[in-house]
Residue, then its C-alpha position, 0 to 999 in steps of 0.5 A: m348883329p354884333a353878337q352874330a358877327e362875333q359868333e361867326i368870326a369865332r366859328v371861321a377862326r375855329d374851323t379855317y384858321g389853319r386852312l387860310v394860313a396854309y394857303l397864305a404861307a404857300r404863296t409867300r413862304d413866310i408863315a409869320a407874315a401870313e399869321d400876322a396878316l390873317s390876324e389883322a384880317f380878323l381884327r378888321a372883321l370884328s370892326t367891319w361886320p357888325q356894321s356892314g353885315l356878314p359877307q356871303n362868304p366869310e373865308a373868302w373875305l378874310m382871304t382877300t383882306a389878308r392878301r391885301i395886307l400882305i401886298d401893302d406890307a410887300r410894297k413897303l419892301r420896294a426899297q429892298g428890291n423885293y418886286a417879284y414877291e409883290q408881283s406874285l401877290l398882285e397876280e393872284a389878287a387879279v385872279e381872285a378879283e374874277d371870282p371873289d367867292g371862289f374856291f382856294p385850295d387846301e394847302r395844310l398837308k404841304l405846310l405840315f411837311v414844310c414844318a417837318h423839314p430837316a432844316i428845322d430843329l427836331a424839337v420844335r417841328t411838332p410844336l410849330m405845326l400845332q401852331s401854324i396849321l391848327g392855331l394852338d398858342a404857344k402857352r398851350i403848346a408849351s404845357a403839352f411839351i413841358v416847356a416854359p411858355t417864353t422858351m416855346g415862343q422863342r422856338l417857334v419864332r426862330a423856326k418860322r424865320k428858318i423856313l423863310q431864310a432857307n427858302i424851303p419849298f412848299r410841297v409834299p416831299a418826294a419818296d426818298e425824303l419821306p421817311q425823315r419827315l412823315h413821322a413828325v407830320q403823324e406825331t403832330i396830327y396825333a398831338a393836335y387830337t389829344a390836345a383837343g380831347q380834354a374832358g370836359k370840353v367835348a363840344e368846344q373842342s370838336g372842331l380841332r378834333s375833326e380837323a386832326i382826323w381830316l388831316a389823318r384822313i388825307l394823309s392816309a389816302a395820299l400816303p397809304e404806305p407806310s401803313s402807320s398812317r392808317s394806324l394813326l387814322g384808326l387810332l383817332l377814330l377809335m378815340e373819337s368813338r368814345k366822345p358820345s359817352m363823355a358828352k352825354a355824362s352827367t359828371p365832368y369826366v368818365p374814365i374809360a372803364e367806367q363808361d357805357p359802350a352802348s353810348w359809343n359811336h359804333a360806325l366809327i369803331n367799325e370803320a377803325n377795326t376795318l382799318l386795322q385789319s388792313v394793316s400788314v405789320d412787318g417787323k416793328p409795328s408803329h406806336f400808332h398801331l399798338e396804341a390803336c390795338i389797345a383802344a380796339v381792345h377796350a372797344a371790344r367790351l361793346r361786344t363782350g361786356v368785359t375788358d380783356w386787361p391781360s391783352i392791354l397790358q401785353l400790348y402796353r409792354l410792347l409799346l414801352k419796349g419800342n417807344p419808352t415815352i413818359g406818357a406810355a409808362v404812365s398809361y401802362a401804370a394806369a392800366l395796371a391799376e385799373s386791372g387791380a395791380a396797384d403795387a405793379a403800378d406803384s413800381v412803374l410810377q416809382s421807376l420814372r425820374a422826378h424831373d421828367v414828371d414834376i409838371y406832367q399832370p397824368y402822372w400825378a392823377v394816376r399816382a393819386q389813384v394808385k396811392a388811394m388803392r394802396k391805402e396811402p391817403a396822405e400821399a394820395l391827397a398830396a398827388y391829388e392836389r398836385a394833379i388838380a393844380l396842374s389840370a387846365d380843364a375845369g371838367v378834369q379838375r372837378f373829377l379829381q376834386q371829387r375823387r380827393d373829397a372821397l378820401 
C-alpha cells in the first residue's frame, strides 16, 4: 500500500496541481498561501494514505485538507481583524461538507489572466504562470529564461505578494483589457508545452503537455478572436503529433528531419491543419501562426515524402522579421544547416551576441552541428561539450554524446 499511495499522490500532483491551486487561490486571492496549503495537504497524504488507504476521491480529499489548513491559518489572523476571509472559507467548507466528493470548477484560465495583470512586472508574468498553474519549480523556470534560480525565486515571491496587495480580481478580463494580457497567457501555455517536450521524457512529461494543450483548447474556445489562440492550439497539436515517433525510437533523441512520418499522429495533424485553414491572417501574422506553418510544412512530408526547405526558410525569415528572438534565430540557423547551407547557418550564429547565448543550450547544439558540417572539428567538439553540459535531459545528452563521439 505505501508504494501504491505514493504513486497515486504523484499522479494527483502531476495531473491536478494547477487545478487545485487555482481553485484555492480564486477564493483566497493569495497564491502563495494556496500553494503552501496544498503542499501541506500533500505531506499529510503521504503520512495518512499508506495507513488508512486511498480515498475514494483523492483530489477532493486534498482540496478539503488544504482548505482546512487555510481556515486554521485564517483564524490566526483574527488578531488583525481579518474575519471576512475566514468566514468565506467556512461557508465554502459547509457547502463542501454536504457533498464531500463533489465537483469543483476549474479556475486555471482565471488565474492565468490574474498573473498577466498589468500590475505584475512583464518579465515575471510567464514564469509566475508556469509555477502557479503548472507547478514548475523556480530552478527549471530560471533555466528556461536564462536567469539565476535565486533571482527567479525572488521575482516570483514579489509577484505573488503584489497580487494579494493589489487585490487583483480573479476573472477573465473584459474585451478592452484583453490585448495587453492575452499574449502573456498564450506565451505561458506555449512555454509550458515546450518545457515538457524535452526529448527522452516523452512518457514522463505527457501529463504537462496534455495540460498545456487543454489550456490552449479552452483559451481558443473562450476567446476565438484574435485568431492567434487558434494558431497556438494548431502549433501545439502539430508538435504533439510527433511525440509517438520519439516514444518508439530506439535512440535517445531523433531530429525531426530523421523521424519516420508514418509514426506521427495523423489525427492531430489533420485537426491542426483544419484549425490553421480557419485562421484569417490580416496584416501581421502572430509568431504562433508562423511557427505553426513551419510545423505544418514539416508535417506535409507525411504526404510528399520530402521536406520543403525553401518554404521553411522563408517562413523563418518572416518570423525573425516580426519576432527577432534568440530562439527563432537559432532555429533558423538549424533549418539552414539541415537544408545544406552550413555557411549561412554559421553566419546567423556568429551574428548573435555572446552573452545572449552563453547558457542557451540549443545554440551550442546547433553550433556543434554547423561546425562539424564545416569541417571544424575542434570548434565542433568544444560546442558539443558545452551543449552536453547545459542539457538537463539525459536523452539529449546521450544523443549529443553520440554525435560528439562520431567526430
